[in-house]
C-alpha positions as protocol buffer text, in pm:
chain_id: "A"
residue {
  index: 1
  type: MET
  ca { x: 8527 y: 8880 z: 9580 }
}
residue {
  index: 2
  type: LEU
  ca { x: 8677 y: 8607 z: 9797 }
}
residue {
  index: 3
  type: LYS
  ca { x: 8418 y: 8351 z: 9902 }
}
residue {
  index: 4
  type: LEU
  ca { x: 8454 y: 8065 z: 10151 }
}
residue {
  index: 5
  type: GLU
  ca { x: 8212 y: 7774 z: 10148 }
}
residue {
  index: 6
  type: ASN
  ca { x: 8203 y: 7543 z: 10451 }
}
residue {
  index: 7
  type: LEU
  ca { x: 8581 y: 7522 z: 10498 }
}
residue {
  index: 8
  type: ARG
  ca { x: 8707 y: 7248 z: 10725 }
}
residue {
  index: 9
  type: PHE
  ca { x: 9058 y: 7138 z: 10811 }
}
residue {
  index: 10
  type: SER
  ca { x: 9165 y: 6841 z: 11022 }
}
residue {
  index: 11
  type: ILE
  ca { x: 9496 y: 6694 z: 11134 }
}
residue {
  index: 12
  type: GLY
  ca { x: 9503 y: 6343 z: 11277 }
}
residue {
  index: 13
  type: GLY
  ca { x: 9134 y: 6348 z: 11356 }
}
residue {
  index: 14
  type: ASN
  ca { x: 9158 y: 6689 z: 11525 }
}
residue {
  index: 15
  type: GLU
  ca { x: 8931 y: 6939 z: 11347 }
}
residue {
  index: 16
  type: ILE
  ca { x: 9098 y: 7281 z: 11353 }
}
residue {
  index: 17
  type: ILE
  ca { x: 8864 y: 7473 z: 11121 }
}
residue {
  index: 18
  type: LYS
  ca { x: 8496 y: 7380 z: 11160 }
}
residue {
  index: 19
  type: GLY
  ca { x: 8273 y: 7477 z: 10872 }
}
residue {
  index: 20
  type: VAL
  ca { x: 8376 y: 7837 z: 10804 }
}
residue {
  index: 21
  type: SER
  ca { x: 8186 y: 8031 z: 10536 }
}
residue {
  index: 22
  type: GLY
  ca { x: 8205 y: 8398 z: 10446 }
}
residue {
  index: 23
  type: GLU
  ca { x: 8275 y: 8666 z: 10188 }
}
residue {
  index: 24
  type: PHE
  ca { x: 8555 y: 8923 z: 10168 }
}
residue {
  index: 25
  type: GLU
  ca { x: 8514 y: 9219 z: 9937 }
}
residue {
  index: 26
  type: PRO
  ca { x: 8762 y: 9442 z: 9754 }
}
residue {
  index: 27
  type: GLY
  ca { x: 8779 y: 9799 z: 9875 }
}
residue {
  index: 28
  type: LYS
  ca { x: 8775 y: 9691 z: 10240 }
}
residue {
  index: 29
  type: LEU
  ca { x: 9059 y: 9605 z: 10476 }
}
residue {
  index: 30
  type: SER
  ca { x: 8937 y: 9284 z: 10640 }
}
residue {
  index: 31
  type: MET
  ca { x: 9094 y: 9168 z: 10965 }
}
residue {
  index: 32
  type: ILE
  ca { x: 9078 y: 8839 z: 11151 }
}
residue {
  index: 33
  type: ILE
  ca { x: 9108 y: 8838 z: 11531 }
}
residue {
  index: 34
  type: GLY
  ca { x: 9094 y: 8567 z: 11795 }
}
residue {
  index: 35
  type: PRO
  ca { x: 9297 y: 8404 z: 12072 }
}
residue {
  index: 36
  type: ASN
  ca { x: 9609 y: 8199 z: 12009 }
}
residue {
  index: 37
  type: GLY
  ca { x: 9528 y: 7855 z: 11871 }
}
residue {
  index: 38
  type: SER
  ca { x: 9186 y: 7957 z: 11740 }
}
residue {
  index: 39
  type: GLY
  ca { x: 9274 y: 7871 z: 11378 }
}
residue {
  index: 40
  type: LYS
  ca { x: 9344 y: 8218 z: 11235 }
}
residue {
  index: 41
  type: SER
  ca { x: 9663 y: 8130 z: 11047 }
}
residue {
  index: 42
  type: THR
  ca { x: 9522 y: 7797 z: 10929 }
}
residue {
  index: 43
  type: LEU
  ca { x: 9218 y: 7975 z: 10787 }
}
residue {
  index: 44
  type: LEU
  ca { x: 9432 y: 8241 z: 10617 }
}
residue {
  index: 45
  type: LYS
  ca { x: 9649 y: 7970 z: 10458 }
}
residue {
  index: 46
  type: MET
  ca { x: 9340 y: 7800 z: 10315 }
}
residue {
  index: 47
  type: MET
  ca { x: 9205 y: 8133 z: 10189 }
}
residue {
  index: 48
  type: SER
  ca { x: 9533 y: 8205 z: 10011 }
}
residue {
  index: 49
  type: GLY
  ca { x: 9580 y: 7857 z: 9867 }
}
residue {
  index: 50
  type: THR
  ca { x: 9894 y: 7766 z: 10063 }
}
residue {
  index: 51
  type: LEU
  ca { x: 9695 y: 7497 z: 10250 }
}
residue {
  index: 52
  type: THR
  ca { x: 9428 y: 7270 z: 10101 }
}
residue {
  index: 53
  type: PRO
  ca { x: 9105 y: 7238 z: 10301 }
}
residue {
  index: 54
  type: THR
  ca { x: 8996 y: 6893 z: 10415 }
}
residue {
  index: 55
  type: MET
  ca { x: 8650 y: 6997 z: 10294 }
}
residue {
  index: 56
  type: GLY
  ca { x: 8494 y: 7305 z: 10140 }
}
residue {
  index: 57
  type: THR
  ca { x: 8568 y: 7546 z: 9857 }
}
residue {
  index: 58
  type: VAL
  ca { x: 8749 y: 7878 z: 9820 }
}
residue {
  index: 59
  type: TRP
  ca { x: 8635 y: 8100 z: 9534 }
}
residue {
  index: 60
  type: LEU
  ca { x: 8839 y: 8383 z: 9385 }
}
residue {
  index: 61
  type: GLY
  ca { x: 8573 y: 8567 z: 9191 }
}
residue {
  index: 62
  type: ASP
  ca { x: 8415 y: 8310 z: 8959 }
}
residue {
  index: 63
  type: SER
  ca { x: 8707 y: 8066 z: 8981 }
}
residue {
  index: 64
  type: VAL
  ca { x: 8769 y: 7783 z: 9228 }
}
residue {
  index: 65
  type: LEU
  ca { x: 9104 y: 7846 z: 9395 }
}
residue {
  index: 66
  type: LYS
  ca { x: 9234 y: 7488 z: 9382 }
}
residue {
  index: 67
  type: LYS
  ca { x: 9183 y: 7478 z: 9004 }
}
residue {
  index: 68
  type: GLN
  ca { x: 9416 y: 7773 z: 8947 }
}
residue {
  index: 69
  type: SER
  ca { x: 9771 y: 7702 z: 8833 }
}
residue {
  index: 70
  type: GLU
  ca { x: 10030 y: 7823 z: 9083 }
}
residue {
  index: 71
  type: LYS
  ca { x: 10210 y: 8026 z: 8817 }
}
residue {
  index: 72
  type: LYS
  ca { x: 9895 y: 8211 z: 8714 }
}
residue {
  index: 73
  type: LEU
  ca { x: 9779 y: 8257 z: 9073 }
}
residue {
  index: 74
  type: ALA
  ca { x: 10114 y: 8406 z: 9179 }
}
residue {
  index: 75
  type: LYS
  ca { x: 10062 y: 8699 z: 8943 }
}
residue {
  index: 76
  type: TYR
  ca { x: 9765 y: 8835 z: 9134 }
}
residue {
  index: 77
  type: ARG
  ca { x: 9774 y: 8667 z: 9479 }
}
residue {
  index: 78
  type: ALA
  ca { x: 10044 y: 8739 z: 9734 }
}
residue {
  index: 79
  type: VAL
  ca { x: 10102 y: 8623 z: 10091 }
}
residue {
  index: 80
  type: LEU
  ca { x: 10309 y: 8794 z: 10360 }
}
residue {
  index: 81
  type: SER
  ca { x: 10390 y: 8536 z: 10627 }
}
residue {
  index: 82
  type: GLN
  ca { x: 10461 y: 8599 z: 10994 }
}
residue {
  index: 83
  type: GLN
  ca { x: 10828 y: 8528 z: 10943 }
}
residue {
  index: 84
  type: THR
  ca { x: 11031 y: 8484 z: 10627 }
}
residue {
  index: 85
  type: ASP
  ca { x: 11379 y: 8332 z: 10659 }
}
residue {
  index: 86
  type: MET
  ca { x: 11627 y: 8476 z: 10411 }
}
residue {
  index: 87
  type: PRO
  ca { x: 11977 y: 8353 z: 10510 }
}
residue {
  index: 88
  type: PHE
  ca { x: 12151 y: 8480 z: 10196 }
}
residue {
  index: 89
  type: PRO
  ca { x: 12340 y: 8812 z: 10166 }
}
residue {
  index: 90
  type: LEU
  ca { x: 12110 y: 8958 z: 9900 }
}
residue {
  index: 91
  type: THR
  ca { x: 12052 y: 9326 z: 9851 }
}
residue {
  index: 92
  type: VAL
  ca { x: 11716 y: 9473 z: 9942 }
}
residue {
  index: 93
  type: GLU
  ca { x: 11638 y: 9525 z: 9574 }
}
residue {
  index: 94
  type: GLU
  ca { x: 11715 y: 9160 z: 9498 }
}
residue {
  index: 95
  type: VAL
  ca { x: 11475 y: 9047 z: 9773 }
}
residue {
  index: 96
  type: VAL
  ca { x: 11197 y: 9270 z: 9638 }
}
residue {
  index: 97
  type: MET
  ca { x: 11270 y: 9145 z: 9285 }
}
residue {
  index: 98
  type: MET
  ca { x: 11172 y: 8796 z: 9401 }
}
residue {
  index: 99
  type: GLY
  ca { x: 10817 y: 8920 z: 9395 }
}
residue {
  index: 100
  type: ARG
  ca { x: 10848 y: 8975 z: 9021 }
}
residue {
  index: 101
  type: TYR
  ca { x: 10962 y: 8617 z: 8943 }
}
residue {
  index: 102
  type: PRO
  ca { x: 10613 y: 8505 z: 8830 }
}
residue {
  index: 103
  type: HIS
  ca { x: 10618 y: 8783 z: 8570 }
}
residue {
  index: 104
  type: PHE
  ca { x: 10966 y: 8714 z: 8429 }
}
residue {
  index: 105
  type: HIS
  ca { x: 11033 y: 8631 z: 8066 }
}
residue {
  index: 106
  type: TYR
  ca { x: 11374 y: 8468 z: 8116 }
}
residue {
  index: 107
  type: LYS
  ca { x: 11503 y: 8765 z: 8319 }
}
residue {
  index: 108
  type: ALA
  ca { x: 11396 y: 9089 z: 8484 }
}
residue {
  index: 109
  type: SER
  ca { x: 11279 y: 9359 z: 8247 }
}
residue {
  index: 110
  type: VAL
  ca { x: 11316 y: 9734 z: 8280 }
}
residue {
  index: 111
  type: LYS
  ca { x: 10953 y: 9736 z: 8393 }
}
residue {
  index: 112
  type: ASP
  ca { x: 11023 y: 9481 z: 8667 }
}
residue {
  index: 113
  type: VAL
  ca { x: 11305 y: 9699 z: 8801 }
}
residue {
  index: 114
  type: GLU
  ca { x: 11082 y: 10005 z: 8791 }
}
residue {
  index: 115
  type: ILE
  ca { x: 10805 y: 9828 z: 8982 }
}
residue {
  index: 116
  type: CYS
  ca { x: 11051 y: 9716 z: 9250 }
}
residue {
  index: 117
  type: HIS
  ca { x: 11167 y: 10075 z: 9295 }
}
residue {
  index: 118
  type: LEU
  ca { x: 10807 y: 10198 z: 9315 }
}
residue {
  index: 119
  type: ALA
  ca { x: 10723 y: 9933 z: 9578 }
}
residue {
  index: 120
  type: LEU
  ca { x: 11026 y: 10030 z: 9786 }
}
residue {
  index: 121
  type: GLU
  ca { x: 10934 y: 10397 z: 9753 }
}
residue {
  index: 122
  type: ARG
  ca { x: 10582 y: 10326 z: 9876 }
}
residue {
  index: 123
  type: LEU
  ca { x: 10732 y: 10165 z: 10189 }
}
residue {
  index: 124
  type: GLN
  ca { x: 10984 y: 10451 z: 10230 }
}
residue {
  index: 125
  type: MET
  ca { x: 11266 y: 10202 z: 10167 }
}
residue {
  index: 126
  type: LYS
  ca { x: 11408 y: 10318 z: 9834 }
}
residue {
  index: 127
  type: SER
  ca { x: 11729 y: 10444 z: 9997 }
}
residue {
  index: 128
  type: PHE
  ca { x: 11783 y: 10088 z: 10127 }
}
residue {
  index: 129
  type: ALA
  ca { x: 11784 y: 9931 z: 9777 }
}
residue {
  index: 130
  type: ASN
  ca { x: 12156 y: 9844 z: 9776 }
}
residue {
  index: 131
  type: ARG
  ca { x: 12183 y: 9751 z: 10143 }
}
residue {
  index: 132
  type: ASN
  ca { x: 12259 y: 9395 z: 10248 }
}
residue {
  index: 133
  type: TYR
  ca { x: 11925 y: 9253 z: 10362 }
}
residue {
  index: 134
  type: LEU
  ca { x: 12091 y: 9063 z: 10650 }
}
residue {
  index: 135
  type: THR
  ca { x: 12216 y: 9388 z: 10807 }
}
residue {
  index: 136
  type: LEU
  ca { x: 11863 y: 9525 z: 10851 }
}
residue {
  index: 137
  type: SER
  ca { x: 11660 y: 9516 z: 11171 }
}
residue {
  index: 138
  type: GLY
  ca { x: 11363 y: 9280 z: 11198 }
}
residue {
  index: 139
  type: GLY
  ca { x: 11120 y: 9563 z: 11135 }
}
residue {
  index: 140
  type: GLU
  ca { x: 11313 y: 9684 z: 10831 }
}
residue {
  index: 141
  type: GLN
  ca { x: 11322 y: 9330 z: 10692 }
}
residue {
  index: 142
  type: GLN
  ca { x: 10944 y: 9304 z: 10733 }
}
residue {
  index: 143
  type: ARG
  ca { x: 10897 y: 9627 z: 10537 }
}
residue {
  index: 144
  type: VAL
  ca { x: 11119 y: 9486 z: 10261 }
}
residue {
  index: 145
  type: HIS
  ca { x: 10899 y: 9178 z: 10239 }
}
residue {
  index: 146
  type: PHE
  ca { x: 10589 y: 9396 z: 10227 }
}
residue {
  index: 147
  type: ALA
  ca { x: 10748 y: 9574 z: 9929 }
}
residue {
  index: 148
  type: ARG
  ca { x: 10819 y: 9230 z: 9778 }
}
residue {
  index: 149
  type: VAL
  ca { x: 10455 y: 9117 z: 9791 }
}
residue {
  index: 150
  type: LEU
  ca { x: 10339 y: 9456 z: 9661 }
}
residue {
  index: 151
  type: ALA
  ca { x: 10575 y: 9421 z: 9367 }
}
residue {
  index: 152
  type: GLN
  ca { x: 10435 y: 9073 z: 9304 }
}
residue {
  index: 153
  type: ILE
  ca { x: 10077 y: 9198 z: 9253 }
}
residue {
  index: 154
  type: TRP
  ca { x: 10161 y: 9552 z: 9141 }
}
residue {
  index: 155
  type: GLU
  ca { x: 9990 y: 9515 z: 8805 }
}
residue {
  index: 156
  type: PRO
  ca { x: 9617 y: 9441 z: 8832 }
}
residue {
  index: 157
  type: PRO
  ca { x: 9497 y: 9154 z: 8609 }
}
residue {
  index: 158
  type: LYS
  ca { x: 9310 y: 9245 z: 8292 }
}
residue {
  index: 159
  type: GLN
  ca { x: 9002 y: 9083 z: 8443 }
}
residue {
  index: 160
  type: GLY
  ca { x: 8936 y: 9015 z: 8809 }
}
residue {
  index: 161
  type: LEU
  ca { x: 9088 y: 9128 z: 9136 }
}
residue {
  index: 162
  type: ARG
  ca { x: 9414 y: 9118 z: 9325 }
}
residue {
  index: 163
  type: TYR
  ca { x: 9438 y: 8932 z: 9656 }
}
residue {
  index: 164
  type: LEU
  ca { x: 9674 y: 9014 z: 9944 }
}
residue {
  index: 165
  type: PHE
  ca { x: 9699 y: 8804 z: 10261 }
}
residue {
  index: 166
  type: LEU
  ca { x: 9889 y: 8933 z: 10565 }
}
residue {
  index: 167
  type: ASP
  ca { x: 9963 y: 8700 z: 10858 }
}
residue {
  index: 168
  type: GLU
  ca { x: 10037 y: 8911 z: 11168 }
}
residue {
  index: 169
  type: PRO
  ca { x: 10228 y: 9160 z: 10952 }
}
residue {
  index: 170
  type: ILE
  ca { x: 10303 y: 9431 z: 11210 }
}
residue {
  index: 171
  type: THR
  ca { x: 10442 y: 9223 z: 11497 }
}
residue {
  index: 172
  type: SER
  ca { x: 10804 y: 9332 z: 11447 }
}
residue {
  index: 173
  type: LEU
  ca { x: 10728 y: 9695 z: 11356 }
}
residue {
  index: 174
  type: ASP
  ca { x: 10756 y: 9993 z: 11588 }
}
residue {
  index: 175
  type: LEU
  ca { x: 10447 y: 10199 z: 11661 }
}
residue {
  index: 176
  type: GLY
  ca { x: 10489 y: 10451 z: 11380 }
}
residue {
  index: 177
  type: TYR
  ca { x: 10542 y: 10190 z: 11112 }
}
residue {
  index: 178
  type: GLN
  ca { x: 10252 y: 9979 z: 11240 }
}
residue {
  index: 179
  type: HIS
  ca { x: 10021 y: 10268 z: 11157 }
}
residue {
  index: 180
  type: GLU
  ca { x: 10197 y: 10339 z: 10826 }
}
residue {
  index: 181
  type: PHE
  ca { x: 10176 y: 9972 z: 10727 }
}
residue {
  index: 182
  type: LEU
  ca { x: 9801 y: 9954 z: 10794 }
}
residue {
  index: 183
  type: LYS
  ca { x: 9737 y: 10283 z: 10614 }
}
residue {
  index: 184
  type: ILE
  ca { x: 9907 y: 10138 z: 10305 }
}
residue {
  index: 185
  type: ALA
  ca { x: 9707 y: 9815 z: 10341 }
}
residue {
  index: 186
  type: LYS
  ca { x: 9385 y: 10020 z: 10339 }
}
residue {
  index: 187
  type: GLU
  ca { x: 9503 y: 10211 z: 10032 }
}
residue {
  index: 188
  type: ILE
  ca { x: 9579 y: 9885 z: 9850 }
}
residue {
  index: 189
  type: ALA
  ca { x: 9233 y: 9752 z: 9933 }
}
residue {
  index: 190
  type: LEU
  ca { x: 9083 y: 10056 z: 9762 }
}
residue {
  index: 191
  type: GLU
  ca { x: 9283 y: 9968 z: 9450 }
}
residue {
  index: 192
  type: ASN
  ca { x: 9047 y: 9682 z: 9355 }
}
residue {
  index: 193
  type: THR
  ca { x: 9216 y: 9439 z: 9591 }
}
residue {
  index: 194
  type: VAL
  ca { x: 9087 y: 9194 z: 9850 }
}
residue {
  index: 195
  type: VAL
  ca { x: 9309 y: 9242 z: 10157 }
}
residue {
  index: 196
  type: VAL
  ca { x: 9282 y: 9012 z: 10458 }
}
residue {
  index: 197
  type: ALA
  ca { x: 9509 y: 9049 z: 10763 }
}
residue {
  index: 198
  type: ILE
  ca { x: 9547 y: 8871 z: 11095 }
}
residue {
  index: 199
  type: ILE
  ca { x: 9604 y: 9113 z: 11381 }
}
residue {
  index: 200
  type: HIS
  ca { x: 9630 y: 9090 z: 11759 }
}
residue {
  index: 201
  type: ASP
  ca { x: 9613 y: 9458 z: 11853 }
}
residue {
  index: 202
  type: LEU
  ca { x: 9240 y: 9518 z: 11895 }
}
residue {
  index: 203
  type: ASN
  ca { x: 9271 y: 9895 z: 11902 }
}
residue {
  index: 204
  type: LEU
  ca { x: 9450 y: 9894 z: 11567 }
}
residue {
  index: 205
  type: ALA
  ca { x: 9176 y: 9664 z: 11438 }
}
residue {
  index: 206
  type: MET
  ca { x: 8914 y: 9911 z: 11560 }
}
residue {
  index: 207
  type: GLN
  ca { x: 9094 y: 10199 z: 11391 }
}
residue {
  index: 208
  type: TYR
  ca { x: 9182 y: 10046 z: 11055 }
}
residue {
  index: 209
  type: ALA
  ca { x: 8956 y: 9748 z: 10980 }
}
residue {
  index: 210
  type: ASP
  ca { x: 8658 y: 9796 z: 10753 }
}
residue {
  index: 211
  type: TYR
  ca { x: 8540 y: 9442 z: 10820 }
}
residue {
  index: 212
  type: LEU
  ca { x: 8622 y: 9231 z: 11123 }
}
residue {
  index: 213
  type: VAL
  ca { x: 8598 y: 8853 z: 11168 }
}
residue {
  index: 214
  type: ALA
  ca { x: 8638 y: 8700 z: 11514 }
}
residue {
  index: 215
  type: ILE
  ca { x: 8733 y: 8333 z: 11544 }
}
residue {
  index: 216
  type: LYS
  ca { x: 8724 y: 8099 z: 11840 }
}
residue {
  index: 217
  type: ALA
  ca { x: 8802 y: 7726 z: 11831 }
}
residue {
  index: 218
  type: GLY
  ca { x: 8790 y: 7713 z: 11453 }
}
residue {
  index: 219
  type: ARG
  ca { x: 8454 y: 7886 z: 11411 }
}
residue {
  index: 220
  type: ILE
  ca { x: 8348 y: 8240 z: 11323 }
}
residue {
  index: 221
  type: VAL
  ca { x: 8172 y: 8378 z: 11630 }
}
residue {
  index: 222
  type: SER
  ca { x: 8122 y: 8737 z: 11511 }
}
residue {
  index: 223
  type: GLU
  ca { x: 8171 y: 8945 z: 11196 }
}
residue {
  index: 224
  type: GLY
  ca { x: 8090 y: 9288 z: 11060 }
}
residue {
  index: 225
  type: ARG
  ca { x: 8201 y: 9646 z: 11115 }
}
residue {
  index: 226
  type: PRO
  ca { x: 8448 y: 9666 z: 11409 }
}
residue {
  index: 227
  type: GLY
  ca { x: 8218 y: 9873 z: 11630 }
}
residue {
  index: 228
  type: VAL
  ca { x: 7942 y: 9619 z: 11581 }
}
residue {
  index: 229
  type: ALA
  ca { x: 8132 y: 9289 z: 11564 }
}
residue {
  index: 230
  type: LEU
  ca { x: 8352 y: 9345 z: 11869 }
}
residue {
  index: 231
  type: THR
  ca { x: 8152 y: 9379 z: 12189 }
}
residue {
  index: 232
  type: GLU
  ca { x: 8243 y: 9368 z: 12557 }
}
residue {
  index: 233
  type: LYS
  ca { x: 8068 y: 9032 z: 12587 }
}
residue {
  index: 234
  type: LEU
  ca { x: 8267 y: 8895 z: 12292 }
}
residue {
  index: 235
  type: MET
  ca { x: 8594 y: 9020 z: 12442 }
}
residue {
  index: 236
  type: LEU
  ca { x: 8522 y: 8822 z: 12759 }
}
residue {
  index: 237
  type: ASP
  ca { x: 8424 y: 8516 z: 12555 }
}
residue {
  index: 238
  type: LEU
  ca { x: 8731 y: 8531 z: 12329 }
}
residue {
  index: 239
  type: TYR
  ca { x: 9005 y: 8627 z: 12571 }
}
residue {
  index: 240
  type: GLY
  ca { x: 8858 y: 8570 z: 12917 }
}
residue {
  index: 241
  type: VAL
  ca { x: 8929 y: 8934 z: 13001 }
}
residue {
  index: 242
  type: PRO
  ca { x: 8670 y: 9191 z: 13107 }
}
residue {
  index: 243
  type: ALA
  ca { x: 8698 y: 9496 z: 12885 }
}
residue {
  index: 244
  type: ARG
  ca { x: 8518 y: 9817 z: 12807 }
}
residue {
  index: 245
  type: ILE
  ca { x: 8459 y: 9961 z: 12462 }
}
residue {
  index: 246
  type: ILE
  ca { x: 8477 y: 10339 z: 12475 }
}
residue {
  index: 247
  type: TYR
  ca { x: 8362 y: 10591 z: 12214 }
}
residue {
  index: 248
  type: PRO
  ca { x: 8575 y: 10903 z: 12273 }
}
residue {
  index: 249
  type: GLN
  ca { x: 8472 y: 11228 z: 12105 }
}
residue {
  index: 250
  type: GLU
  ca { x: 8827 y: 11299 z: 11986 }
}
residue {
  index: 251
  type: VAL
  ca { x: 8836 y: 11010 z: 11735 }
}
residue {
  index: 252
  type: ASP
  ca { x: 8587 y: 10845 z: 11501 }
}
residue {
  index: 253
  type: PHE
  ca { x: 8653 y: 10485 z: 11609 }
}
residue {
  index: 254
  type: PRO
  ca { x: 8592 y: 10296 z: 11935 }
}
residue {
  index: 255
  type: ILE
  ca { x: 8873 y: 10207 z: 12177 }
}
residue {
  index: 256
  type: VAL
  ca { x: 8916 y: 9886 z: 12377 }
}
residue {
  index: 257
  type: ALA
  ca { x: 9011 y: 9947 z: 12740 }
}
residue {
  index: 258
  type: ILE
  ca { x: 9119 y: 9656 z: 12959 }
}
């Protein structure tokens, strides 16, 4: 389990995250929503260990995150950022292999290569393995980086969980791959992994999230199952937009209509 205890983060006297606490369980795809500037990415960075809280503690299972060595942590915690600059003419396979660096013993093993191929296959990108990464579209590049972080945490630790953090991961994907991406994220969560994603599309959050956290001005204002956590009143409070939440008979999840 991922546990947050009274997390706070300030820059120059400006408090961005204001006493956030909560728990995120394996087996569930957790999503964070909220307006721009509410602190979503800052919170995710603190949860993943890429940013140190001004105050508070992040627990990965029974261990305090900040006490983990980066090398050890990188074997079971991976982060997919909003945008990853890769200005070098590497092949797709070489980019995915970067995810295996924490597992190397001097150089890539046969097993590392196999895992990279399996990760690419899971993202339907195996035929791209020898392509120049720079020739791919933005959406294709994002799928390659998803394969990279999957390869990084492919092997579960002997004890404990895996942790995957996704910061607005579907922004550059077309509609079909947005759904495919989130289906895979749900599958990974079921594989004894804590998965936390930031998302802006509320209807995709309604469809795929098992647990939803809404943030406004650095505080959690609602959390729980999507159909319970996200209300019409909350929509107006978060985004200043009147909305209706509809429960159509054709699907088993609510829909946000604006």
